mmCIF file of the protein (N, C-alpha, C, O) and its ligand, coordinates in Angstrom:
data_MODEL
# 
_entry.id   MODEL 
# 
loop_
_entity.id 
_entity.type 
_entity.pdbx_number_of_molecules 
1 polymer     1 
2 non-polymer 1 
# 
_entity_poly.entity_id                      1 
_entity_poly.type                           'polypeptide(L)' 
_entity_poly.nstd_linkage                   no 
_entity_poly.nstd_monomer                   no 
_entity_poly.pdbx_seq_one_letter_code       MPKRVKCPYCGYSMPIFYYERSVCRGIKLKCKGRKCGKEFEIKIKDGDQIK 
_entity_poly.pdbx_seq_one_letter_code_can   MPKRVKCPYCGYSMPIFYYERSVCRGIKLKCKGRKCGKEFEIKIKDGDQIK 
_entity_poly.pdbx_strand_id                 A 
# 
loop_
_entity_poly_seq.entity_id 
_entity_poly_seq.num 
_entity_poly_seq.mon_id 
_entity_poly_seq.hetero 
1 1  MET n 
1 2  PRO n 
1 3  LYS n 
1 4  ARG n 
1 5  VAL n 
1 6  LYS n 
1 7  CYS n 
1 8  PRO n 
1 9  TYR n 
1 10 CYS n 
1 11 GLY n 
1 12 TYR n 
1 13 SER n 
1 14 MET n 
1 15 PRO n 
1 16 ILE n 
1 17 PHE n 
1 18 TYR n 
1 19 TYR n 
1 20 GLU n 
1 21 ARG n 
1 22 SER n 
1 23 VAL n 
1 24 CYS n 
1 25 ARG n 
1 26 GLY n 
1 27 ILE n 
1 28 LYS n 
1 29 LEU n 
1 30 LYS n 
1 31 CYS n 
1 32 LYS n 
1 33 GLY n 
1 34 ARG n 
1 35 LYS n 
1 36 CYS n 
1 37 GLY n 
1 38 LYS n 
1 39 GLU n 
1 40 PHE n 
1 41 GLU n 
1 42 ILE n 
1 43 LYS n 
1 44 ILE n 
1 45 LYS n 
1 46 ASP n 
1 47 GLY n 
1 48 ASP n 
1 49 GLN n 
1 50 ILE n 
1 51 LYS n 
# 
loop_
_struct_asym.id 
_struct_asym.entity_id 
A 1 
B 2 
# 
loop_
_chem_comp.id 
_chem_comp.type 
_chem_comp.mon_nstd_flag 
ARG 'L-peptide linking' y 
ASP 'L-peptide linking' y 
CYS 'L-peptide linking' y 
GLN 'L-peptide linking' y 
GLU 'L-peptide linking' y 
GLY 'peptide linking'   y 
ILE 'L-peptide linking' y 
LEU 'L-peptide linking' y 
LYS 'L-peptide linking' y 
MET 'L-peptide linking' y 
PHE 'L-peptide linking' y 
PRO 'L-peptide linking' y 
SER 'L-peptide linking' y 
TYR 'L-peptide linking' y 
VAL 'L-peptide linking' y 
ZN  non-polymer         . 
# 
_pdbx_entity_nonpoly.entity_id   2 
_pdbx_entity_nonpoly.name        ? 
_pdbx_entity_nonpoly.comp_id     ZN 
# 
_pdbx_nonpoly_scheme.asym_id         B 
_pdbx_nonpoly_scheme.entity_id       2 
_pdbx_nonpoly_scheme.mon_id          ZN 
_pdbx_nonpoly_scheme.ndb_seq_num     1 
_pdbx_nonpoly_scheme.pdb_seq_num     101 
_pdbx_nonpoly_scheme.auth_seq_num    101 
_pdbx_nonpoly_scheme.pdb_mon_id      ZN 
_pdbx_nonpoly_scheme.auth_mon_id     ZN 
_pdbx_nonpoly_scheme.pdb_strand_id   A 
_pdbx_nonpoly_scheme.pdb_ins_code    . 
# 
loop_
_atom_site.group_PDB 
_atom_site.id 
_atom_site.type_symbol 
_atom_site.label_atom_id 
_atom_site.label_alt_id 
_atom_site.label_comp_id 
_atom_site.label_asym_id 
_atom_site.label_entity_id 
_atom_site.label_seq_id 
_atom_site.pdbx_PDB_ins_code 
_atom_site.Cartn_x 
_atom_site.Cartn_y 
_atom_site.Cartn_z 
_atom_site.occupancy 
_atom_site.B_iso_or_equiv 
_atom_site.pdbx_formal_charge 
_atom_site.auth_seq_id 
_atom_site.auth_comp_id 
_atom_site.auth_asym_id 
_atom_site.auth_atom_id 
_atom_site.pdbx_PDB_model_num 
ATOM   1   N  N  . MET A 1 1  ? 0.835  -1.212 0.000  1.00 0.00 ? 1   MET A N  1 
ATOM   2   C  CA . MET A 1 1  ? 0.000  0.000  0.000  1.00 0.00 ? 1   MET A CA 1 
ATOM   3   C  C  . MET A 1 1  ? 0.863  1.253  0.000  1.00 0.00 ? 1   MET A C  1 
ATOM   4   O  O  . MET A 1 1  ? 1.768  1.375  0.826  1.00 0.00 ? 1   MET A O  1 
ATOM   5   N  N  . PRO A 1 2  ? 0.606  2.166  -0.892 1.00 0.00 ? 2   PRO A N  1 
ATOM   6   C  CA . PRO A 1 2  ? 1.388  3.404  -0.890 1.00 0.00 ? 2   PRO A CA 1 
ATOM   7   C  C  . PRO A 1 2  ? 1.012  4.292  0.289  1.00 0.00 ? 2   PRO A C  1 
ATOM   8   O  O  . PRO A 1 2  ? -0.117 4.266  0.777  1.00 0.00 ? 2   PRO A O  1 
ATOM   9   N  N  . LYS A 1 3  ? 1.979  5.071  0.728  1.00 0.00 ? 3   LYS A N  1 
ATOM   10  C  CA . LYS A 1 3  ? 1.720  6.056  1.776  1.00 0.00 ? 3   LYS A CA 1 
ATOM   11  C  C  . LYS A 1 3  ? 1.707  7.430  1.134  1.00 0.00 ? 3   LYS A C  1 
ATOM   12  O  O  . LYS A 1 3  ? 2.221  7.637  0.034  1.00 0.00 ? 3   LYS A O  1 
ATOM   13  N  N  . ARG A 1 4  ? 1.117  8.338  1.841  1.00 0.00 ? 4   ARG A N  1 
ATOM   14  C  CA . ARG A 1 4  ? 1.066  9.697  1.307  1.00 0.00 ? 4   ARG A CA 1 
ATOM   15  C  C  . ARG A 1 4  ? 2.066  10.597 2.015  1.00 0.00 ? 4   ARG A C  1 
ATOM   16  O  O  . ARG A 1 4  ? 2.309  10.482 3.216  1.00 0.00 ? 4   ARG A O  1 
ATOM   17  N  N  . VAL A 1 5  ? 2.634  11.493 1.227  1.00 0.00 ? 5   VAL A N  1 
ATOM   18  C  CA . VAL A 1 5  ? 3.542  12.483 1.796  1.00 0.00 ? 5   VAL A CA 1 
ATOM   19  C  C  . VAL A 1 5  ? 2.732  13.442 2.648  1.00 0.00 ? 5   VAL A C  1 
ATOM   20  O  O  . VAL A 1 5  ? 1.688  13.943 2.229  1.00 0.00 ? 5   VAL A O  1 
ATOM   21  N  N  . LYS A 1 6  ? 3.238  13.694 3.868  1.00 0.00 ? 6   LYS A N  1 
ATOM   22  C  CA . LYS A 1 6  ? 2.547  14.631 4.757  1.00 0.00 ? 6   LYS A CA 1 
ATOM   23  C  C  . LYS A 1 6  ? 3.403  15.856 5.012  1.00 0.00 ? 6   LYS A C  1 
ATOM   24  O  O  . LYS A 1 6  ? 4.631  15.787 5.055  1.00 0.00 ? 6   LYS A O  1 
ATOM   25  N  N  . CYS A 1 7  ? 2.731  16.962 5.176  1.00 0.00 ? 7   CYS A N  1 
ATOM   26  C  CA . CYS A 1 7  ? 3.430  18.193 5.533  1.00 0.00 ? 7   CYS A CA 1 
ATOM   27  C  C  . CYS A 1 7  ? 3.969  18.068 6.955  1.00 0.00 ? 7   CYS A C  1 
ATOM   28  O  O  . CYS A 1 7  ? 3.209  17.736 7.864  1.00 0.00 ? 7   CYS A O  1 
ATOM   29  N  N  . PRO A 1 8  ? 5.273  18.326 7.175  1.00 0.00 ? 8   PRO A N  1 
ATOM   30  C  CA . PRO A 1 8  ? 5.821  18.231 8.525  1.00 0.00 ? 8   PRO A CA 1 
ATOM   31  C  C  . PRO A 1 8  ? 5.335  19.345 9.456  1.00 0.00 ? 8   PRO A C  1 
ATOM   32  O  O  . PRO A 1 8  ? 5.499  19.249 10.673 1.00 0.00 ? 8   PRO A O  1 
ATOM   33  N  N  . TYR A 1 9  ? 4.751  20.380 8.905  1.00 0.00 ? 9   TYR A N  1 
ATOM   34  C  CA . TYR A 1 9  ? 4.285  21.498 9.731  1.00 0.00 ? 9   TYR A CA 1 
ATOM   35  C  C  . TYR A 1 9  ? 2.860  21.290 10.228 1.00 0.00 ? 9   TYR A C  1 
ATOM   36  O  O  . TYR A 1 9  ? 2.581  21.442 11.417 1.00 0.00 ? 9   TYR A O  1 
ATOM   37  N  N  . CYS A 1 10 ? 1.965  20.944 9.314  1.00 0.00 ? 10  CYS A N  1 
ATOM   38  C  CA . CYS A 1 10 ? 0.558  20.863 9.713  1.00 0.00 ? 10  CYS A CA 1 
ATOM   39  C  C  . CYS A 1 10 ? -0.022 19.448 9.602  1.00 0.00 ? 10  CYS A C  1 
ATOM   40  O  O  . CYS A 1 10 ? -1.142 19.203 10.050 1.00 0.00 ? 10  CYS A O  1 
ATOM   41  N  N  . GLY A 1 11 ? 0.736  18.517 9.007  1.00 0.00 ? 11  GLY A N  1 
ATOM   42  C  CA . GLY A 1 11 ? 0.253  17.149 8.908  1.00 0.00 ? 11  GLY A CA 1 
ATOM   43  C  C  . GLY A 1 11 ? -0.684 16.882 7.747  1.00 0.00 ? 11  GLY A C  1 
ATOM   44  O  O  . GLY A 1 11 ? -1.230 15.785 7.622  1.00 0.00 ? 11  GLY A O  1 
ATOM   45  N  N  . TYR A 1 12 ? -0.871 17.880 6.901  1.00 0.00 ? 12  TYR A N  1 
ATOM   46  C  CA . TYR A 1 12 ? -1.752 17.723 5.746  1.00 0.00 ? 12  TYR A CA 1 
ATOM   47  C  C  . TYR A 1 12 ? -1.237 16.630 4.817  1.00 0.00 ? 12  TYR A C  1 
ATOM   48  O  O  . TYR A 1 12 ? -0.049 16.606 4.495  1.00 0.00 ? 12  TYR A O  1 
ATOM   49  N  N  . SER A 1 13 ? -2.099 15.736 4.388  1.00 0.00 ? 13  SER A N  1 
ATOM   50  C  CA . SER A 1 13 ? -1.720 14.681 3.460  1.00 0.00 ? 13  SER A CA 1 
ATOM   51  C  C  . SER A 1 13 ? -1.729 15.208 2.034  1.00 0.00 ? 13  SER A C  1 
ATOM   52  O  O  . SER A 1 13 ? -2.770 15.604 1.508  1.00 0.00 ? 13  SER A O  1 
ATOM   53  N  N  . MET A 1 14 ? -0.573 15.207 1.428  1.00 0.00 ? 14  MET A N  1 
ATOM   54  C  CA . MET A 1 14 ? -0.457 15.713 0.064  1.00 0.00 ? 14  MET A CA 1 
ATOM   55  C  C  . MET A 1 14 ? -0.868 14.620 -0.928 1.00 0.00 ? 14  MET A C  1 
ATOM   56  O  O  . MET A 1 14 ? -0.776 13.432 -0.617 1.00 0.00 ? 14  MET A O  1 
ATOM   57  N  N  . PRO A 1 15 ? -1.316 15.017 -2.109 1.00 0.00 ? 15  PRO A N  1 
ATOM   58  C  CA . PRO A 1 15 ? -1.682 14.008 -3.113 1.00 0.00 ? 15  PRO A CA 1 
ATOM   59  C  C  . PRO A 1 15 ? -0.452 13.447 -3.821 1.00 0.00 ? 15  PRO A C  1 
ATOM   60  O  O  . PRO A 1 15 ? -0.379 13.401 -5.049 1.00 0.00 ? 15  PRO A O  1 
ATOM   61  N  N  . ILE A 1 16 ? 0.502  13.028 -3.009 1.00 0.00 ? 16  ILE A N  1 
ATOM   62  C  CA . ILE A 1 16 ? 1.743  12.446 -3.524 1.00 0.00 ? 16  ILE A CA 1 
ATOM   63  C  C  . ILE A 1 16 ? 1.982  11.151 -2.757 1.00 0.00 ? 16  ILE A C  1 
ATOM   64  O  O  . ILE A 1 16 ? 1.948  11.129 -1.527 1.00 0.00 ? 16  ILE A O  1 
ATOM   65  N  N  . PHE A 1 17 ? 2.220  10.092 -3.488 1.00 0.00 ? 17  PHE A N  1 
ATOM   66  C  CA . PHE A 1 17 ? 2.331  8.774  -2.861 1.00 0.00 ? 17  PHE A CA 1 
ATOM   67  C  C  . PHE A 1 17 ? 3.741  8.217  -2.976 1.00 0.00 ? 17  PHE A C  1 
ATOM   68  O  O  . PHE A 1 17 ? 4.465  8.491  -3.933 1.00 0.00 ? 17  PHE A O  1 
ATOM   69  N  N  . TYR A 1 18 ? 4.110  7.431  -1.980 1.00 0.00 ? 18  TYR A N  1 
ATOM   70  C  CA . TYR A 1 18 ? 5.399  6.750  -2.065 1.00 0.00 ? 18  TYR A CA 1 
ATOM   71  C  C  . TYR A 1 18 ? 5.242  5.322  -1.547 1.00 0.00 ? 18  TYR A C  1 
ATOM   72  O  O  . TYR A 1 18 ? 4.281  4.988  -0.853 1.00 0.00 ? 18  TYR A O  1 
ATOM   73  N  N  . TYR A 1 19 ? 6.198  4.512  -1.901 1.00 0.00 ? 19  TYR A N  1 
ATOM   74  C  CA . TYR A 1 19 ? 6.101  3.081  -1.608 1.00 0.00 ? 19  TYR A CA 1 
ATOM   75  C  C  . TYR A 1 19 ? 7.205  2.630  -0.659 1.00 0.00 ? 19  TYR A C  1 
ATOM   76  O  O  . TYR A 1 19 ? 8.135  3.376  -0.354 1.00 0.00 ? 19  TYR A O  1 
ATOM   77  N  N  . GLU A 1 20 ? 7.075  1.408  -0.211 1.00 0.00 ? 20  GLU A N  1 
ATOM   78  C  CA . GLU A 1 20 ? 8.010  0.825  0.749  1.00 0.00 ? 20  GLU A CA 1 
ATOM   79  C  C  . GLU A 1 20 ? 9.483  1.020  0.415  1.00 0.00 ? 20  GLU A C  1 
ATOM   80  O  O  . GLU A 1 20 ? 10.306 1.249  1.302  1.00 0.00 ? 20  GLU A O  1 
ATOM   81  N  N  . ARG A 1 21 ? 9.800  0.928  -0.850 1.00 0.00 ? 21  ARG A N  1 
ATOM   82  C  CA . ARG A 1 21 ? 11.206 0.993  -1.224 1.00 0.00 ? 21  ARG A CA 1 
ATOM   83  C  C  . ARG A 1 21 ? 11.610 2.371  -1.739 1.00 0.00 ? 21  ARG A C  1 
ATOM   84  O  O  . ARG A 1 21 ? 12.684 2.528  -2.320 1.00 0.00 ? 21  ARG A O  1 
ATOM   85  N  N  . SER A 1 22 ? 10.777 3.342  -1.533 1.00 0.00 ? 22  SER A N  1 
ATOM   86  C  CA . SER A 1 22 ? 11.069 4.680  -2.040 1.00 0.00 ? 22  SER A CA 1 
ATOM   87  C  C  . SER A 1 22 ? 12.226 5.330  -1.289 1.00 0.00 ? 22  SER A C  1 
ATOM   88  O  O  . SER A 1 22 ? 12.408 5.150  -0.085 1.00 0.00 ? 22  SER A O  1 
ATOM   89  N  N  . VAL A 1 23 ? 12.983 6.080  -2.047 1.00 0.00 ? 23  VAL A N  1 
ATOM   90  C  CA . VAL A 1 23 ? 14.033 6.919  -1.471 1.00 0.00 ? 23  VAL A CA 1 
ATOM   91  C  C  . VAL A 1 23 ? 13.885 8.282  -2.128 1.00 0.00 ? 23  VAL A C  1 
ATOM   92  O  O  . VAL A 1 23 ? 13.760 8.378  -3.349 1.00 0.00 ? 23  VAL A O  1 
ATOM   93  N  N  . CYS A 1 24 ? 13.899 9.332  -1.322 1.00 0.00 ? 24  CYS A N  1 
ATOM   94  C  CA . CYS A 1 24 ? 13.694 10.655 -1.889 1.00 0.00 ? 24  CYS A CA 1 
ATOM   95  C  C  . CYS A 1 24 ? 14.374 11.707 -1.046 1.00 0.00 ? 24  CYS A C  1 
ATOM   96  O  O  . CYS A 1 24 ? 14.317 11.672 0.183  1.00 0.00 ? 24  CYS A O  1 
ATOM   97  N  N  . ARG A 1 25 ? 15.015 12.642 -1.716 1.00 0.00 ? 25  ARG A N  1 
ATOM   98  C  CA . ARG A 1 25 ? 15.526 13.826 -1.033 1.00 0.00 ? 25  ARG A CA 1 
ATOM   99  C  C  . ARG A 1 25 ? 15.731 14.912 -2.079 1.00 0.00 ? 25  ARG A C  1 
ATOM   100 O  O  . ARG A 1 25 ? 15.863 14.635 -3.271 1.00 0.00 ? 25  ARG A O  1 
ATOM   101 N  N  . GLY A 1 26 ? 15.755 16.131 -1.615 1.00 0.00 ? 26  GLY A N  1 
ATOM   102 C  CA . GLY A 1 26 ? 16.049 17.226 -2.522 1.00 0.00 ? 26  GLY A CA 1 
ATOM   103 C  C  . GLY A 1 26 ? 14.878 17.708 -3.360 1.00 0.00 ? 26  GLY A C  1 
ATOM   104 O  O  . GLY A 1 26 ? 15.064 18.500 -4.283 1.00 0.00 ? 26  GLY A O  1 
ATOM   105 N  N  . ILE A 1 27 ? 13.674 17.241 -3.054 1.00 0.00 ? 27  ILE A N  1 
ATOM   106 C  CA . ILE A 1 27 ? 12.506 17.745 -3.775 1.00 0.00 ? 27  ILE A CA 1 
ATOM   107 C  C  . ILE A 1 27 ? 11.700 18.614 -2.824 1.00 0.00 ? 27  ILE A C  1 
ATOM   108 O  O  . ILE A 1 27 ? 11.272 18.171 -1.758 1.00 0.00 ? 27  ILE A O  1 
ATOM   109 N  N  . LYS A 1 28 ? 11.506 19.842 -3.229 1.00 0.00 ? 28  LYS A N  1 
ATOM   110 C  CA . LYS A 1 28 ? 10.747 20.756 -2.383 1.00 0.00 ? 28  LYS A CA 1 
ATOM   111 C  C  . LYS A 1 28 ? 9.387  21.000 -2.985 1.00 0.00 ? 28  LYS A C  1 
ATOM   112 O  O  . LYS A 1 28 ? 9.215  21.062 -4.202 1.00 0.00 ? 28  LYS A O  1 
ATOM   113 N  N  . LEU A 1 29 ? 8.432  21.136 -2.097 1.00 0.00 ? 29  LEU A N  1 
ATOM   114 C  CA . LEU A 1 29 ? 7.110  21.495 -2.593 1.00 0.00 ? 29  LEU A CA 1 
ATOM   115 C  C  . LEU A 1 29 ? 6.395  22.325 -1.545 1.00 0.00 ? 29  LEU A C  1 
ATOM   116 O  O  . LEU A 1 29 ? 6.832  22.448 -0.401 1.00 0.00 ? 29  LEU A O  1 
ATOM   117 N  N  . LYS A 1 30 ? 5.305  22.875 -1.972 1.00 0.00 ? 30  LYS A N  1 
ATOM   118 C  CA . LYS A 1 30 ? 4.553  23.762 -1.105 1.00 0.00 ? 30  LYS A CA 1 
ATOM   119 C  C  . LYS A 1 30 ? 3.323  23.031 -0.592 1.00 0.00 ? 30  LYS A C  1 
ATOM   120 O  O  . LYS A 1 30 ? 2.602  22.389 -1.355 1.00 0.00 ? 30  LYS A O  1 
ATOM   121 N  N  . CYS A 1 31 ? 3.097  23.137 0.697  1.00 0.00 ? 31  CYS A N  1 
ATOM   122 C  CA . CYS A 1 31 ? 1.939  22.503 1.306  1.00 0.00 ? 31  CYS A CA 1 
ATOM   123 C  C  . CYS A 1 31 ? 0.653  23.105 0.754  1.00 0.00 ? 31  CYS A C  1 
ATOM   124 O  O  . CYS A 1 31 ? 0.540  24.317 0.573  1.00 0.00 ? 31  CYS A O  1 
ATOM   125 N  N  . LYS A 1 32 ? -0.304 22.233 0.495  1.00 0.00 ? 32  LYS A N  1 
ATOM   126 C  CA . LYS A 1 32 ? -1.599 22.691 -0.008 1.00 0.00 ? 32  LYS A CA 1 
ATOM   127 C  C  . LYS A 1 32 ? -2.623 22.858 1.122  1.00 0.00 ? 32  LYS A C  1 
ATOM   128 O  O  . LYS A 1 32 ? -3.789 23.166 0.875  1.00 0.00 ? 32  LYS A O  1 
ATOM   129 N  N  . GLY A 1 33 ? -2.179 22.655 2.337  1.00 0.00 ? 33  GLY A N  1 
ATOM   130 C  CA . GLY A 1 33 ? -3.079 22.863 3.459  1.00 0.00 ? 33  GLY A CA 1 
ATOM   131 C  C  . GLY A 1 33 ? -3.555 24.311 3.497  1.00 0.00 ? 33  GLY A C  1 
ATOM   132 O  O  . GLY A 1 33 ? -2.788 25.234 3.225  1.00 0.00 ? 33  GLY A O  1 
ATOM   133 N  N  . ARG A 1 34 ? -4.785 24.492 3.826  1.00 0.00 ? 34  ARG A N  1 
ATOM   134 C  CA . ARG A 1 34 ? -5.403 25.811 3.699  1.00 0.00 ? 34  ARG A CA 1 
ATOM   135 C  C  . ARG A 1 34 ? -4.685 26.933 4.440  1.00 0.00 ? 34  ARG A C  1 
ATOM   136 O  O  . ARG A 1 34 ? -4.469 28.009 3.884  1.00 0.00 ? 34  ARG A O  1 
ATOM   137 N  N  . LYS A 1 35 ? -4.321 26.686 5.677  1.00 0.00 ? 35  LYS A N  1 
ATOM   138 C  CA . LYS A 1 35 ? -3.701 27.777 6.428  1.00 0.00 ? 35  LYS A CA 1 
ATOM   139 C  C  . LYS A 1 35 ? -2.201 27.615 6.554  1.00 0.00 ? 35  LYS A C  1 
ATOM   140 O  O  . LYS A 1 35 ? -1.561 28.332 7.323  1.00 0.00 ? 35  LYS A O  1 
ATOM   141 N  N  . CYS A 1 36 ? -1.640 26.694 5.818  1.00 0.00 ? 36  CYS A N  1 
ATOM   142 C  CA . CYS A 1 36 ? -0.219 26.402 5.962  1.00 0.00 ? 36  CYS A CA 1 
ATOM   143 C  C  . CYS A 1 36 ? 0.584  27.041 4.826  1.00 0.00 ? 36  CYS A C  1 
ATOM   144 O  O  . CYS A 1 36 ? 1.141  28.126 4.989  1.00 0.00 ? 36  CYS A O  1 
ATOM   145 N  N  . GLY A 1 37 ? 0.640  26.367 3.682  1.00 0.00 ? 37  GLY A N  1 
ATOM   146 C  CA . GLY A 1 37 ? 1.324  26.939 2.521  1.00 0.00 ? 37  GLY A CA 1 
ATOM   147 C  C  . GLY A 1 37 ? 2.834  27.018 2.632  1.00 0.00 ? 37  GLY A C  1 
ATOM   148 O  O  . GLY A 1 37 ? 3.481  27.713 1.850  1.00 0.00 ? 37  GLY A O  1 
ATOM   149 N  N  . LYS A 1 38 ? 3.407  26.300 3.613  1.00 0.00 ? 38  LYS A N  1 
ATOM   150 C  CA . LYS A 1 38 ? 4.854  26.343 3.784  1.00 0.00 ? 38  LYS A CA 1 
ATOM   151 C  C  . LYS A 1 38 ? 5.557  25.405 2.817  1.00 0.00 ? 38  LYS A C  1 
ATOM   152 O  O  . LYS A 1 38 ? 5.013  24.387 2.391  1.00 0.00 ? 38  LYS A O  1 
ATOM   153 N  N  . GLU A 1 39 ? 6.786  25.784 2.487  1.00 0.00 ? 39  GLU A N  1 
ATOM   154 C  CA . GLU A 1 39 ? 7.588  24.914 1.634  1.00 0.00 ? 39  GLU A CA 1 
ATOM   155 C  C  . GLU A 1 39 ? 8.334  23.926 2.497  1.00 0.00 ? 39  GLU A C  1 
ATOM   156 O  O  . GLU A 1 39 ? 8.858  24.277 3.554  1.00 0.00 ? 39  GLU A O  1 
ATOM   157 N  N  . PHE A 1 40 ? 8.380  22.697 2.045  1.00 0.00 ? 40  PHE A N  1 
ATOM   158 C  CA . PHE A 1 40 ? 9.179  21.705 2.763  1.00 0.00 ? 40  PHE A CA 1 
ATOM   159 C  C  . PHE A 1 40 ? 9.807  20.738 1.784  1.00 0.00 ? 40  PHE A C  1 
ATOM   160 O  O  . PHE A 1 40 ? 9.352  20.584 0.650  1.00 0.00 ? 40  PHE A O  1 
ATOM   161 N  N  . GLU A 1 41 ? 10.865 20.090 2.249  1.00 0.00 ? 41  GLU A N  1 
ATOM   162 C  CA . GLU A 1 41 ? 11.561 19.120 1.417  1.00 0.00 ? 41  GLU A CA 1 
ATOM   163 C  C  . GLU A 1 41 ? 11.007 17.734 1.727  1.00 0.00 ? 41  GLU A C  1 
ATOM   164 O  O  . GLU A 1 41 ? 10.800 17.383 2.889  1.00 0.00 ? 41  GLU A O  1 
ATOM   165 N  N  . ILE A 1 42 ? 10.773 16.963 0.694  1.00 0.00 ? 42  ILE A N  1 
ATOM   166 C  CA . ILE A 1 42 ? 10.340 15.576 0.899  1.00 0.00 ? 42  ILE A CA 1 
ATOM   167 C  C  . ILE A 1 42 ? 11.582 14.741 1.137  1.00 0.00 ? 42  ILE A C  1 
ATOM   168 O  O  . ILE A 1 42 ? 12.460 14.667 0.278  1.00 0.00 ? 42  ILE A O  1 
ATOM   169 N  N  . LYS A 1 43 ? 11.659 14.119 2.291  1.00 0.00 ? 43  LYS A N  1 
ATOM   170 C  CA . LYS A 1 43 ? 12.770 13.222 2.591  1.00 0.00 ? 43  LYS A CA 1 
ATOM   171 C  C  . LYS A 1 43 ? 12.192 11.861 2.943  1.00 0.00 ? 43  LYS A C  1 
ATOM   172 O  O  . LYS A 1 43 ? 11.478 11.712 3.934  1.00 0.00 ? 43  LYS A O  1 
ATOM   173 N  N  . ILE A 1 44 ? 12.502 10.901 2.141  1.00 0.00 ? 44  ILE A N  1 
ATOM   174 C  CA . ILE A 1 44 ? 12.022 9.552  2.384  1.00 0.00 ? 44  ILE A CA 1 
ATOM   175 C  C  . ILE A 1 44 ? 13.209 8.604  2.412  1.00 0.00 ? 44  ILE A C  1 
ATOM   176 O  O  . ILE A 1 44 ? 14.022 8.556  1.489  1.00 0.00 ? 44  ILE A O  1 
ATOM   177 N  N  . LYS A 1 45 ? 13.281 7.862  3.491  1.00 0.00 ? 45  LYS A N  1 
ATOM   178 C  CA . LYS A 1 45 ? 14.376 6.921  3.654  1.00 0.00 ? 45  LYS A CA 1 
ATOM   179 C  C  . LYS A 1 45 ? 13.785 5.584  4.074  1.00 0.00 ? 45  LYS A C  1 
ATOM   180 O  O  . LYS A 1 45 ? 12.988 5.516  5.010  1.00 0.00 ? 45  LYS A O  1 
ATOM   181 N  N  . ASP A 1 46 ? 14.177 4.521  3.381  1.00 0.00 ? 46  ASP A N  1 
ATOM   182 C  CA . ASP A 1 46 ? 13.690 3.169  3.683  1.00 0.00 ? 46  ASP A CA 1 
ATOM   183 C  C  . ASP A 1 46 ? 12.171 3.125  3.776  1.00 0.00 ? 46  ASP A C  1 
ATOM   184 O  O  . ASP A 1 46 ? 11.621 2.429  4.630  1.00 0.00 ? 46  ASP A O  1 
ATOM   185 N  N  . GLY A 1 47 ? 11.501 3.849  2.923  1.00 0.00 ? 47  GLY A N  1 
ATOM   186 C  CA . GLY A 1 47 ? 10.058 3.797  2.866  1.00 0.00 ? 47  GLY A CA 1 
ATOM   187 C  C  . GLY A 1 47 ? 9.321  4.577  3.941  1.00 0.00 ? 47  GLY A C  1 
ATOM   188 O  O  . GLY A 1 47 ? 8.112  4.420  4.112  1.00 0.00 ? 47  GLY A O  1 
ATOM   189 N  N  . ASP A 1 48 ? 10.055 5.423  4.670  1.00 0.00 ? 48  ASP A N  1 
ATOM   190 C  CA . ASP A 1 48 ? 9.395  6.277  5.658  1.00 0.00 ? 48  ASP A CA 1 
ATOM   191 C  C  . ASP A 1 48 ? 9.787  7.726  5.443  1.00 0.00 ? 48  ASP A C  1 
ATOM   192 O  O  . ASP A 1 48 ? 10.936 8.047  5.140  1.00 0.00 ? 48  ASP A O  1 
ATOM   193 N  N  . GLN A 1 49 ? 8.811  8.578  5.607  1.00 0.00 ? 49  GLN A N  1 
ATOM   194 C  CA . GLN A 1 49 ? 9.104  9.996  5.493  1.00 0.00 ? 49  GLN A CA 1 
ATOM   195 C  C  . GLN A 1 49 ? 9.760  10.485 6.768  1.00 0.00 ? 49  GLN A C  1 
ATOM   196 O  O  . GLN A 1 49 ? 9.234  10.284 7.862  1.00 0.00 ? 49  GLN A O  1 
ATOM   197 N  N  . ILE A 1 50 ? 10.915 11.130 6.625  1.00 0.00 ? 50  ILE A N  1 
ATOM   198 C  CA . ILE A 1 50 ? 11.594 11.677 7.799  1.00 0.00 ? 50  ILE A CA 1 
ATOM   199 C  C  . ILE A 1 50 ? 11.533 13.188 7.734  1.00 0.00 ? 50  ILE A C  1 
ATOM   200 O  O  . ILE A 1 50 ? 11.417 13.764 6.652  1.00 0.00 ? 50  ILE A O  1 
ATOM   201 N  N  . LYS A 1 51 ? 11.610 13.832 8.889  1.00 0.00 ? 51  LYS A N  1 
ATOM   202 C  CA . LYS A 1 51 ? 11.435 15.286 8.919  1.00 0.00 ? 51  LYS A CA 1 
ATOM   203 C  C  . LYS A 1 51 ? 12.771 16.013 8.947  1.00 0.00 ? 51  LYS A C  1 
ATOM   204 O  O  . LYS A 1 51 ? 12.804 17.244 8.973  1.00 0.00 ? 51  LYS A O  1 
HETATM 205 ZN ZN . ZN  B 2 .  ? 1.320  22.219 5.872  1.00 0.00 2 101 ZN  A ZN 1 
# 
């Protein structure tokens, strides 16, 4: 089952999915949460999002 990327600031679930074996760093995006809108980097290691 894929997991969804969450904003580390407000916890909003972004419409971006990752899988058990995903590795990710260096990609920045802006939170779509209504009152948040902060930029954060997606860091995924061993299938878990780290902050
Ligand atoms: Zn947010």
